[in-house]
N, CA, C and O of each residue as an XYZ file, in Angstrom:
648
protein
N      94.516    112.809     88.632
C      95.953    112.926     88.609
C      96.540    111.748     87.833
O      96.050    110.623     87.928
N      97.575    112.017     87.078
C      98.277    110.985     86.329
C      98.994    110.046     87.273
O      99.468    110.466     88.329
N      99.081    108.782     86.906
C      99.835    107.828     87.692
C     101.326    108.124     87.671
O     102.075    107.591     88.489
N     101.765    108.972     86.739
C     103.186    109.249     86.592
C     103.625    110.543     87.280
O     104.825    110.803     87.358
N     102.710    111.352     87.774
C     103.101    112.628     88.373
C     103.805    112.470     89.705
O     104.630    113.306     90.073
N     103.494    111.422     90.424
C     104.034    111.291     91.778
C     105.222    110.332     91.874
O     105.669    110.029     92.980
N     105.746    109.846     90.741
C     106.875    108.917     90.794
C     108.086    109.529     90.089
O     107.934    110.418     89.251
N     109.283    109.058     90.428
C     110.485    109.553     89.739
C     110.430    109.241     88.246
O     110.125    108.119     87.841
N     110.735    110.269     87.427
C     110.733    110.122     85.971
C     112.022    110.706     85.405
O     112.588    111.654     85.949
N     112.467    110.122     84.310
C     113.598    110.647     83.560
C     113.267    110.514     82.087
O     112.560    109.592     81.680
N     113.778    111.432     81.296
C     113.529    111.392     79.861
C     112.702    112.579     79.412
O     112.339    113.433     80.221
N     112.406    112.635     78.132
C     111.784    113.830     77.555
C     110.286    114.002     77.782
O     109.776    115.096     77.542
N     109.566    113.004     78.222
C     108.111    113.098     78.271
C     107.601    113.599     79.605
O     108.119    113.250     80.665
N     106.577    114.424     79.526
C     105.867    114.884     80.718
C     104.943    113.772     81.206
O     104.716    112.786     80.504
N     104.421    113.940     82.397
C     103.466    112.964     82.929
C     102.244    112.863     82.015
O     101.699    111.775     81.831
N     101.813    113.982     81.445
C     100.642    113.977     80.564
C     100.926    113.212     79.269
O     100.068    112.479     78.778
N     102.135    113.383     78.717
C     102.513    112.654     77.506
C     102.591    111.155     77.787
O     102.137    110.337     76.987
N     103.167    110.809     78.925
C     103.220    109.407     79.337
C     101.823    108.814     79.426
O     101.556    107.735     78.897
N     100.957    109.518     80.089
C      99.574    109.057     80.276
C      98.903    108.807     78.921
O      98.272    107.769     78.720
N      99.039    109.757     77.998
C      98.423    109.627     76.671
C      99.022    108.445     75.908
O      98.290    107.681     75.280
N     100.330    108.291     75.958
C     100.997    107.181     75.262
C     100.490    105.838     75.788
O     100.205    104.934     75.003
N     100.379    105.705     77.083
C      99.918    104.447     77.679
C      98.462    104.159     77.335
O      98.097    103.003     77.123
N      97.635    105.182     77.278
C      96.221    104.996     76.931
C      96.039    104.632     75.462
O      95.200    103.795     75.129
N      96.824    105.258     74.580
C      96.584    105.157     73.144
C      97.383    104.072     72.437
O      96.979    103.622     71.365
N      98.492    103.644     72.997
C      99.355    102.680     72.332
C      98.822    101.264     72.527
O      98.596    100.816     73.651
N      98.627    100.577     71.416
C      98.075     99.217     71.479
C      99.145     98.245     71.000
O      99.096     97.724     69.885
N     100.095     98.026     71.868
C     101.130     97.009     71.668
C     101.285     96.288     73.000
O     100.936     96.844     74.041
N     101.792     95.080     72.988
C     101.959     94.381     74.269
C     102.974     95.065     75.186
O     103.949     95.666     74.734
N     102.716     94.954     76.454
C     103.615     95.441     77.502
C     104.585     94.312     77.823
O     104.157     93.190     78.094
N     105.875     94.590     77.795
C     106.856     93.596     78.210
C     107.036     93.713     79.718
O     107.335     94.785     80.245
N     106.851     92.600     80.389
C     106.934     92.555     81.852
C     108.031     91.578     82.237
O     108.083     90.460     81.725
N     108.898     91.997     83.130
C     109.927     91.093     83.634
C     109.697     90.856     85.119
O     109.322     91.763     85.862
N     109.926     89.634     85.526
C     109.821     89.289     86.942
C     110.914     88.278     87.267
O     111.574     87.749     86.373
N     111.093     88.022     88.533
C     112.152     87.121     88.969
C     111.588     85.710     89.163
O     110.639     85.499     89.918
N     112.194     84.762     88.465
C     111.801     83.352     88.581
C     112.479     82.742     89.810
O     113.388     83.351     90.373
N     112.057     81.563     90.229
C     112.697     80.903     91.378
C     114.201     80.676     91.190
O     114.930     80.524     92.170
N     114.660     80.654     89.952
C     116.094     80.504     89.684
C     116.874     81.774     90.011
O     118.104     81.789     89.960
N     116.141     82.847     90.351
C     116.688     84.171     90.628
C     117.148     84.902     89.374
O     117.806     85.939     89.464
N     116.806     84.367     88.208
C     117.049     85.056     86.952
C     115.755     85.703     86.494
O     114.676     85.156     86.719
N     115.850     86.870     85.848
C     114.618     87.492     85.353
C     114.091     86.772     84.122
O     114.855     86.216     83.334
N     112.789     86.793     83.975
C     112.139     86.324     82.758
C     111.315     87.487     82.225
O     110.877     88.346     82.990
N     111.107     87.516     80.922
C     110.365     88.602     80.281
C     109.216     87.995     79.499
O     109.396     87.029     78.757
N     108.036     88.567     79.672
C     106.852     88.126     78.942
C     106.145     89.340     78.341
O     106.171     90.430     78.913
N     105.528     89.147     77.208
C     104.741     90.202     76.573
C     103.271     89.948     76.871
O     102.761     88.851     76.645
N     102.599     90.970     77.378
C     101.198     90.840     77.786
C     100.363     91.964     77.194
O     100.820     93.101     77.074
N      99.135     91.628     76.829
C      98.197     92.683     76.472
C      97.970     93.536     77.709
O      97.963     93.029     78.831
N      97.786     94.824     77.499
C      97.624     95.716     78.638
C      96.642     96.833     78.335
O      96.437     97.215     77.183
N      96.048     97.339     79.385
C      95.220     98.536     79.314
C      95.667     99.431     80.472
O      95.908     98.949     81.579
N      95.775    100.719     80.215
C      96.190    101.691     81.216
C      94.939    102.324     81.820
O      94.139    102.928     81.106
N      94.772    102.187     83.127
C      93.611    102.770     83.815
C      94.021    103.220     85.211
O      94.705    102.495     85.933
N      93.598    104.413     85.580
C      93.755    104.902     86.948
C      95.178    104.784     87.480
O      95.383    104.448     88.646
N      96.161    105.059     86.622
C      97.549    105.048     87.061
C      98.189    103.687     87.160
O      99.225    103.538     87.808
N      97.588    102.677     86.524
C      98.123    101.314     86.573
C      98.061    100.683     85.189
O      97.179    100.986     84.386
N      99.024     99.794     84.930
C      98.917     98.883     83.796
C      98.133     97.675     84.299
O      98.437     97.130     85.360
N      97.124     97.257     83.534
C      96.324     96.085     83.885
C      96.511     95.034     82.796
O      96.400     95.334     81.607
N      96.792     93.817     83.207
C      96.922     92.678     82.308
C      96.053     91.558     82.874
O      95.542     91.666     83.988
N      95.889     90.502     82.116
C      95.135     89.336     82.598
C      95.993     88.102     82.415
O      96.620     87.913     81.373
N      96.013     87.261     83.446
C      96.780     86.015     83.414
C      95.958     84.927     84.081
O      95.062     85.217     84.874
N      96.256     83.699     83.766
C      95.614     82.582     84.450
C      96.144     82.510     85.880
O      97.334     82.718     86.116
N      95.260     82.216     86.832
C      95.646     82.212     88.239
C      96.739     81.201     88.561
O      97.481     81.385     89.525
N      96.850     80.129     87.767
C      97.886     79.130     88.026
C      99.093     79.279     87.100
O      99.925     78.375     87.022
N      99.198     80.408     86.399
C     100.320     80.613     85.481
C     101.617     80.859     86.253
O     101.601     81.272     87.413
N     102.719     80.600     85.591
C     104.016     80.866     86.213
C     104.147     82.336     86.577
O     104.627     82.674     87.659
N     103.719     83.206     85.673
C     103.824     84.639     85.949
C     103.066     85.004     87.219
O     103.577     85.763     88.043
N     101.868     84.482     87.390
C     101.093     84.773     88.603
C     101.837     84.278     89.837
O     101.907     84.980     90.846
N     102.384     83.084     89.760
C     103.133     82.536     90.908
C     104.375     83.372     91.204
O     104.661     83.673     92.362
N     105.109     83.745     90.162
C     106.325     84.523     90.363
C     106.013     85.898     90.967
O     106.700     86.350     91.884
N     104.979     86.554     90.448
C     104.624     87.884     90.966
C     104.063     87.809     92.381
O     104.210     88.747     93.164
N     103.423     86.693     92.705
C     102.914     86.516     94.063
C     104.084     86.396     95.055
O     104.009     86.907     96.172
N     105.150     85.726     94.642
C     106.313     85.547     95.517
C     107.195     86.785     95.590
O     107.788     87.068     96.631
N     107.283     87.525     94.487
C     108.123     88.719     94.438
C     107.411     89.752     93.581
O     107.374     89.631     92.356
N     106.854     90.752     94.214
C     106.016     91.735     93.519
C     106.810     92.752     92.703
O     106.224     93.502     91.922
N     108.125     92.791     92.867
C     108.930     93.758     92.119
C     109.138     93.269     90.693
O     109.527     92.123     90.470
N     108.880     94.138     89.739
C     109.034     93.760     88.336
C     109.504     94.955     87.522
O     109.567     96.083     88.012
N     109.829     94.678     86.277
C     110.176     95.713     85.318
C     109.159     95.690     84.190
O     108.438     94.707     84.018
N     109.100     96.770     83.424
C     108.162     96.839     82.305
C     108.738     97.709     81.204
O     109.603     98.552     81.443
N     108.240     97.489     79.989
C     108.592     98.329     78.851
C     107.408     98.351     77.892
O     106.827     97.313     77.576
N     107.067     99.538     77.441
C     106.027     99.727     76.428
C     106.671    100.513     75.297
O     106.823    101.732     75.377
N     107.050     99.796     74.238
C     107.759    100.424     73.118
C     107.605     99.564     71.883
O     107.645     98.336     71.961
N     107.432    100.204     70.752
C     107.320     99.480     69.486
C     108.700     99.077     68.988
O     109.710     99.658     69.384
N     108.730     98.082     68.122
C     109.994     97.602     67.571
C     110.347     98.268     66.245
O     111.343     97.904     65.620
N     109.552     99.231     65.809
C     109.780     99.882     64.519
C     110.024    101.378     64.732
O     109.512    101.961     65.687
N     110.808    102.000     63.841
C     111.047    103.437     63.950
C     109.758    104.221     63.774
O     108.841    103.745     63.105
N     109.666    105.402     64.352
C     110.691    106.039     65.182
C     110.665    105.437     66.585
O     109.599    105.248     67.171
N     111.823    105.144     67.101
C     111.915    104.484     68.397
C     111.544    105.457     69.513
O     112.112    106.541     69.648
N     110.566    105.021     70.306
C     110.127    105.808     71.461
C     109.372    104.887     72.393
O     108.859    103.848     71.978
N     109.307    105.269     73.637
C     108.581    104.437     74.579
C     108.961    104.735     76.004
O     109.529    105.783     76.312
N     108.638    103.789     76.878
C     108.924    103.956     78.290
C     109.255    102.617     78.902
O     108.826    101.566     78.426
N     110.024    102.679     79.965
C     110.334    101.485     80.742
C     110.567    101.910     82.177
O     110.827    103.078     82.466
N     110.470    100.957     83.054
C     110.680    101.292     84.449
C     110.483    100.108     85.356
O     110.511     98.953     84.931
N     110.282    100.425     86.616
C     110.025     99.404     87.625
C     108.618     99.598     88.166
O     108.064    100.697     88.132
N     108.057     98.511     88.662
C     106.677     98.553     89.161
C     106.500     97.503     90.240
O     107.315     96.592     90.385
N     105.429     97.646     90.986
C     104.987     96.632     91.930
C     103.797     95.918     91.304
O     102.877     96.556     90.791
N     103.823     94.596     91.350
C     102.763     93.781     90.771
C     101.832     93.291     91.867
O     102.263     92.968     92.974
N     100.558     93.244     91.542
C      99.561     92.706     92.467
C      98.529     91.931     91.669
O      98.071     92.388     90.622
N      98.166     90.761     92.164
C      97.121     89.956     91.543
C      95.784     90.357     92.144
O      95.632     90.386     93.365
N      94.810     90.668     91.286
C      93.488     91.108     91.723
C      92.466     90.152     91.114
O      92.029     90.336     89.978
N      92.094     89.137     91.876
C      91.236     88.067     91.363
C      89.906     88.563     90.830
O      89.501     88.196     89.727
N      89.229     89.387     91.597
C      87.872     89.800     91.213
C      87.842     90.650     89.944
O      86.794     90.755     89.308
N      88.961     91.255     89.562
C      88.994     92.098     88.361
C      89.354     91.310     87.103
O      89.255     91.843     85.998
N      89.769     90.057     87.249
C      90.232     89.267     86.112
C      89.279     89.194     84.934
O      89.678     89.528     83.818
N      88.025     88.767     85.133
C      87.112     88.656     83.995
C      86.870     89.984     83.263
O      86.827     90.014     82.034
N      86.716     91.060     84.003
C      86.475     92.364     83.377
C      87.695     92.830     82.591
O      87.563     93.319     81.469
N      88.870     92.682     83.170
C      90.088     93.090     82.471
C      90.283     92.253     81.215
O      90.646     92.792     80.170
N      90.049     90.947     81.298
C      90.182     90.097     80.118
C      89.265     90.582     79.001
O      89.691     90.666     77.849
N      88.031     90.897     79.317
C      87.085     91.372     78.293
C      87.541     92.697     77.692
O      87.409     92.907     76.486
N      88.074     93.587     78.518
C      88.594     94.860     78.005
C      89.780     94.619     77.061
O      89.893     95.270     76.022
N      90.647     93.693     77.425
C      91.816     93.406     76.602
C      91.417     92.783     75.270
O      91.996     93.111     74.235
N      90.445     91.898     75.289
C      89.954     91.298     74.036
C      89.393     92.385     73.129
O      89.674     92.399     71.930
N      88.618     93.278     73.679
C      88.063     94.377     72.882
C      89.176     95.266     72.334
O      89.135     95.663     71.170
N      90.141     95.572     73.143
C      91.244     96.467     72.759
C      92.143     95.858     71.684
O      92.516     96.546     70.735
N      92.492     94.586     71.816
C      93.452     93.964     70.898
C      92.810     93.202     69.747
O      93.402     93.101     68.672
N      91.625     92.669     69.950
C      90.972     91.895     68.892
C      89.786     92.629     68.278
O      89.402     92.346     67.144
N      89.210     93.562     69.012
C      88.099     94.351     68.493
C      86.726     93.751     68.732
O      85.722     94.461     68.672
N      86.667     92.465     69.000
C      85.378     91.814     69.239
C      85.607     90.460     69.893
O      86.735     89.971     69.964
N      84.528     89.866     70.365
C      84.620     88.599     71.098
C      84.224     87.389     70.256
O      84.067     86.296     70.799
N      84.061     87.555     68.956
C      83.575     86.460     68.114
C      84.685     85.607     67.516
O      84.413     84.514     67.018
N      85.918     86.075     67.552
C      87.003     85.309     66.935
C      87.262     84.033     67.722
O      86.860     83.903     68.878
N      87.937     83.104     67.076
C      88.271     81.838     67.718
C      89.166     82.068     68.939
O      88.982     81.439     69.981
N      90.134     82.974     68.801
C      91.024     83.274     69.925
C      90.243     83.889     71.085
O      90.435     83.490     72.234
N      89.385     84.833     70.807
C      88.588     85.460     71.865
C      87.720     84.428     72.572
O      87.623     84.433     73.799
N      87.093     83.548     71.810
C      86.245     82.517     72.407
C      87.052     81.576     73.295
O      86.595     81.185     74.369
N      88.253     81.215     72.846
C      89.109     80.355     73.664
C      89.503     81.066     74.961
O      89.442     80.468     76.036
N      89.903     82.327     74.871
C      90.269     83.082     76.076
C      89.085     83.189     77.035
O      89.246     83.023     78.245
N      87.909     83.463     76.501
C      86.721     83.604     77.350
C      86.276     82.279     77.962
O      85.604     82.267     78.993
N      86.642     81.175     77.341
C      86.264     79.873     77.898
C      86.994     79.589     79.214
O      86.615     78.677     79.949
N      88.032     80.363     79.508
C      88.813     80.183     80.735
C      88.660     81.369     81.693
O      89.482     81.544     82.593
N      87.628     82.176     81.510
C      87.487     83.423     82.258
C      87.356     83.212     83.769
O      87.750     84.081     84.546
N      86.814     82.082     84.191
C      86.627     81.838     85.629
C      87.948     81.739     86.382
O      87.994     81.981     87.588
N      89.018     81.387     85.681
C      90.325     81.252     86.334
C      91.289     82.370     85.943
O      92.498     82.267     86.152
N      90.745     83.416     85.384
C      91.553     84.566     84.980
C      91.662     85.541     86.149
O      90.676     85.809     86.835
N      92.860     86.068     86.370
C      93.068     87.103     87.389
C      93.706     88.305     86.723
O      94.406     88.177     85.719
N      93.460     89.462     87.284
C      94.078     90.681     86.766
C      95.447     90.848     87.418
O      95.623     90.580     88.606
N      96.393     91.287     86.634
C      97.710     91.642     87.124
C      97.797     93.161     87.037
O      97.809     93.733     85.947
N      97.857     93.799     88.191
C      97.929     95.268     88.242
C      99.370     95.672     88.533
O      99.944     95.298     89.556
N      99.943     96.443     87.610
C     101.299     96.945     87.790
C     101.231     98.428     88.154
O     100.684     99.240     87.407
N     101.785     98.759     89.295
C     101.832    100.139     89.762
C     103.243    100.661     89.536
O     104.171    100.242     90.228
N     103.424    101.576     88.575
C     104.762    102.086     88.300
C     105.380    102.777     89.516
O     104.703    103.502     90.244
N     106.680    102.538     89.721
C     107.452    103.174     90.802
C     108.516    104.103     90.252
O     108.886    105.080     90.903
N     109.012    103.807     89.059
C     109.975    104.652     88.344
C     109.676    104.511     86.856
O     109.161    103.487     86.406
N     110.010    105.554     86.101
C     109.797    105.488     84.650
C     110.888    106.280     83.943
O     111.301    107.349     84.391
N     111.339    105.727     82.833
C     112.320    106.357     81.964
C     111.741    106.354     80.561
O     111.257    105.325     80.090
N     111.785    107.497     79.890
C     111.235    107.591     78.529
C     112.330    107.954     77.534
O     113.352    108.540     77.892
N     112.091    107.594     76.285
C     112.948    108.014     75.187
C     112.064    108.259     73.987
O     111.012    107.638     73.838
N     112.503    109.178     73.124
C     111.716    109.522     71.939
C     112.666    110.062     70.870
O     113.159    111.185     70.964
N     112.908    109.235     69.853
C     113.800    109.624     68.769
C     113.010    110.055     67.537
O     113.543    110.041     66.427
N     111.753    110.436     67.716
C     110.887    110.811     66.591
C     111.467    111.934     65.756
O     111.473    111.848     64.528
N     111.957    112.991     66.402
C     112.456    114.145     65.648
C     113.667    113.781     64.807
O     113.756    114.173     63.643
N     114.590    113.044     65.377
C     115.800    112.717     64.619
C     115.566    111.592     63.618
O     116.413    111.363     62.755
N     114.456    110.890     63.706
C     114.186    109.782     62.796
C     113.039    110.076     61.836
O     112.507    109.155     61.216
N     112.650    111.344     61.702
C     111.508    111.696     60.850
C     111.605    111.121     59.451
O     110.601    110.668     58.901
N     112.779    111.130     58.871
C     112.935    110.698     57.487
C     113.278    109.218     57.356
O     113.476    108.721     56.247
N     113.349    108.520     58.473
C     113.712    107.105     58.430
C     112.486    106.279     58.070
O     111.475    106.307     58.771
N     112.591    105.546     56.972
C     111.517    104.617     56.602
C     111.743    103.342     57.398
O     112.808    103.148     57.984
N     110.766    102.498     57.416
C     110.914    101.211     58.095
C     112.080    100.463     57.460
O     112.113    100.241     56.249
N     113.013    100.089     58.285
C     114.204     99.392     57.806
C     113.835     98.019     57.272
O     112.867     97.397     57.711
N     114.632     97.562     56.314
C     114.448     96.217     55.796
C     114.798     95.245     56.910
O     115.923     95.264     57.411
N     113.883     94.417     57.298
C     114.059     93.530     58.438
C     114.623     92.160     58.045
O     114.757     91.273     58.889
N     114.947     91.996     56.779
C     115.475     90.701     56.351
C     116.947     90.613     56.699
O     117.725     91.525     56.419
N     117.311     89.517     57.305
C     118.718     89.289     57.614
C     119.099     87.915     57.087
O     118.257     87.030     56.937
N     120.350     87.764     56.818
C     120.842     86.464     56.387
C     121.769     85.924     57.451
O     122.429     86.677     58.167
N     121.807     84.641     57.539
C     122.660     84.001     58.537
C     123.917     83.493     57.868
O     124.779     82.917     58.530
């Protein structure tokens, strides 16, 4: 069963489309959580979708881990910054899963870097003992997809002047 079939959804995508998008899209997941100041903060994290959850890896002593430990309610968005604009966002419950950290980190390195030989991969793996998995369980989801109306839109010129 899809992780999205049993939660409230709004927007054009079916649970199956959501599931496929989350599995196939390789862009960072934006995660928001509440800091001790009571203001939200947003971070972009590598993610893999498995068994109805977004999985990320964070250092056990990171601010994000501390914030999610104190308040498990968070927001998320998985959407590209280039046309055609489409994606999903919603609310989720966050949970730190210590024993899954090393495995999730290795999956994320493979997914985003393709191999473990790069300098970045080696640096990330050098800290694997203190890596924890962050499991986000979606509670609500909203989707949008402007693909049909933006078919003829080329990538906009991103240069701006101040």
